[in-house]
N, C-alpha and C positions, 0 to 999 in steps of 0.2 A: 454637467456633471461631474464630480470628481470621479476617477477611475475605481477607486476601491467601492465607491457606493455599489457598483454593478456585481462585483465579486461578493460582497457582503449579503446583497440578496440572493445572491446563489446559496450562500451560506445559510442563511436563515430558513430560507424556503426547503431546503435538504434536510434539515435539522427538524423542521416541523414535521415534514413528511416523515421522515424515519421514526420520530416517536409515535406518529401515527400508526405507523407499520406494527411498531413494538407494541402499543396498545392494544391493536386488533389481535395478533398474533400470541403473544404473551408466552413465546418458545425460543430456547437457546437455538434452535433449528436456522431462524430468522437472521438471527446474530450472525451466525458460522458463515450462513451464505453471503451476507455483506461482505464479511472480511474477507471471504474466498473472492468475492468479486473485486474488492479493493488491492489484494495481493496481485490477482490478473493483470488488473488495470496497470498496476506499477511495473511490470515487467514489461509489457506493451510500450508504456511510457518511459521507460529505461532506454528501449531500444531505437525509437523513433525520435524522442526529444533531448535525452542526453546525449546519445552519441550521432546521431543522425541529423540533428538540428532541423526537426521539422518545422517548428514555429517557435513564437515566443510570446509570452503575456507581458502586461505591462498595468499590475493592478497599484503601481505605485504604494505599495503600504512598506517595503523594504526599501530604503532609499539609499542605503548607504552601499549596496551591491545589485546591480542591476538584473545580474542572473539569478541571484538567489530570491530576488524579486518576481522573476517569472517562473522561477521552482516552484513558488508558494501559488501562483496563478494556477499552475498545473494541478496542486495541491486539491485546490478548491473543486478542479473537475473531476479528478480521479480517485479524491478519496470522499469524494461527498456526492456531487451531483448524479453521475454518473452509476455509481454502484447502489447508492439509494434508489435510482429508479428500476434498476435491474433486478435489486431485490422485492420492488412492488410488483412488477411484472410476474416474476417466479411465484412469488408467496400467494398471490392473488388468481394463479392462472389465469392471466390474461391472453388473449390471441394475437395472432399476426398484424390485426388489425390496430390493436395498441402499440405493437413494436413498430410499425411503421408510422403511428402518427407520433411517439415518442423521439423519434431517429428524426424525424423532420423537423420537431420541435428543437430538438439540439443541433442540427445544422441551422434552423433560425436564430437559435441565440450567438453562434459561431459566426453568422454572416453579421447580426448585428454588430458584435465585438469588433469584427473588421472594420465596419463603418463608424464606429467610435475610434477606432486607432489605440484600441484598450487590447490587441490582439492582432499580430503580424505573421503572416503565413510565408513559408521560404520556398521549399520543394511541396509542402502539404496543401491539399485542394479541398474544397468542400464536398466535392463527391467522393472523396476517401472516408470522409465521416459518415456521409448519407450509405455508403456499403458497409463502414465497418460497424456501425451501432447495431443493425439490425443482427450480425452473427453474434456481438456481443450479450445483448439481450437475451439471445437464443441460446446462448451457452449457458446464462443463469438460470434458465427452465432445466437444463442437463445436468448442472451441479446441485441443483434443488433435489432432484429426483434421486442424485446419490446421496444425498444426505437424508433423506426419507426413506431410501433402501440401501445402508452403508454396506460395504465389504472390509475386509481388513487387508486387502491388497492394496494394487494401483491407486484404486480409487481415493481410497481412505488416507493413502499417505500423501497424494498429490495434494487433496483438500489441507490435508493439515500444514503443508510447505507453504501454500499460498497463504493461510491464516496465520500461519508465523511470521509470513515475510512481511505479510500488512501491517502488524504491530511492530516487528524489529526494524522496517525502513522509517515508520513514523517516528518512532521513539529516537531512533539514529540521527535522522537528518534534520527535524523541526530545532530541536536546540541549537544545532549549525546556523540556521538561518536567522533564530531570533536573537540567539545570544552569542555567536560567534566565539565557541569556546574551542574549535579546532577547524582546523581547513587540511584537505590531503593538495599533495602537489606533485602527482607521478609524472607530469609535464606531456601529459597525451594531449592537450589543447593549450592555445595561450591565454585562455581567460581563466584565472585561477578560481573563479567560482564555479564554473564550467567543468572544470578538471578537478575540481573536489568533489563537487555533487557526483561527477560520473566515477569516481573512485569508490565514492561512499554508495553508491549503486550496486557496484562489485561486491564491495566489504558487506552490505547486509544480505546479499542472495547467498553468498559462503556460509555466513555465521547463522543464517536460517536452516540451511541445510545441517549445519554441526548440531543446532540444538535439536533438531527432529532425530537426526543419527543419537543423539545421546540420548535422549528418552527410550527408545527402542532397546537400548541394551538392560538387561536383567542386573542391577549393579547391586552387589552386596558389599558393604553395606551401603545403603541407596545415597546417605550424603556424601560419598566418594564422588558422584558426578559434580557435584557443586563445586568441590575442590578443586577437581579437574578443569572444569568449566573458568573457573576463575583464574587459575594457573595459565590457562592456555589464552584466554583473552588480552590477560597483563603481557605474557610474553608476546603475541603477535603487535600489540601496541607498542611494546619497547624495540622491536624488530622496524616497525615502520618508522619509528622516531629516528632509531641510528641510521638508516640509509635515508632518509630525508623525505621521504613522503608525507608521515604525518608531522603536523605541528599543532601541538596544543598551546593554548592560549590562556587558560584560568586554571587556576591550582585543581578544583573540583573535577576537570575533564575525565581522566583516566579511571577516577574513583566512578565515576557516573555510570561510564560502560559498562566497567567489570559490575557493578550492581545490577545494571540493565540486563547482563548476561546471567546473571544468578537467577533474577526475577522470571527471566523469559524459559529458562529452563524448568523452572516449577509452574509458570501459567502452561507450557506449551504441553506439560506431563497430564494437568487437568484438563486441559481441551483435547487430547489424545483419549484419554479415560470416558468422556462425554461423549466424543464421536462413536467409540466403541461401544459405549451403554447404549446407543439406539438399537444397535443389533440386537440385543437382548431384549431390549422393550417391544422391539416390531417381531420377533419371534414369539414371544410371550406376551401377546395383548391382554390386558385384564380391565 
């Protein structure tokens, strides 16, 4: 069977399951939890996959760049199957038996992918997955409690950052994988694809922090934050290009990332208000 079939099976099954969860719950808290778990998963994956070389995927979808192909395989796992399952466990209040079951299920999938030679481990072991997933799924239950009973302090800001990171990372990296609009060359790694994805991870983590900080400032007038954001992202891109790290390959590349930054400033502001609004709803039930 073609490698990609197995990954598309994950895509389809995860999408169906997520649609089921949304139809059953019908609230933004479910979506916020999903995005929070995606953001958390991205940070873990940046550490063990991008920088520490834990494993490689081989979905054989992106044929022109093997590391981009591997990155897409990681996306199927960290942006779809794992956070969707974590969202199911937390929102339906499934107990530890279900956590053990789903952890074993994904260890089984990982073992199957190894046998099919569409996934290769380097220093990573199946045991690490078996130990890590119960913690990941349990953390989803903690985050869900935070969303149900939010505060304006650390908990709120951490979830806002993780949600922002999940959107920022996906919108930043996926065009690079499919359209080759840009690549980064900080020369951390010999492989250009790995070098580019590693730097883009640092870029989105810093950019997400910037977006969260920007919407926390009470701007007067409010539109000034959009001008400042656009100028800041344009300047960062120009500096990265001048020092030879950023290489734009299409005419729309820098325009896209400036527009993306402006959209994220707006979207993060909306999400911040929705998370804060839950405080009012919880304190004043009707």
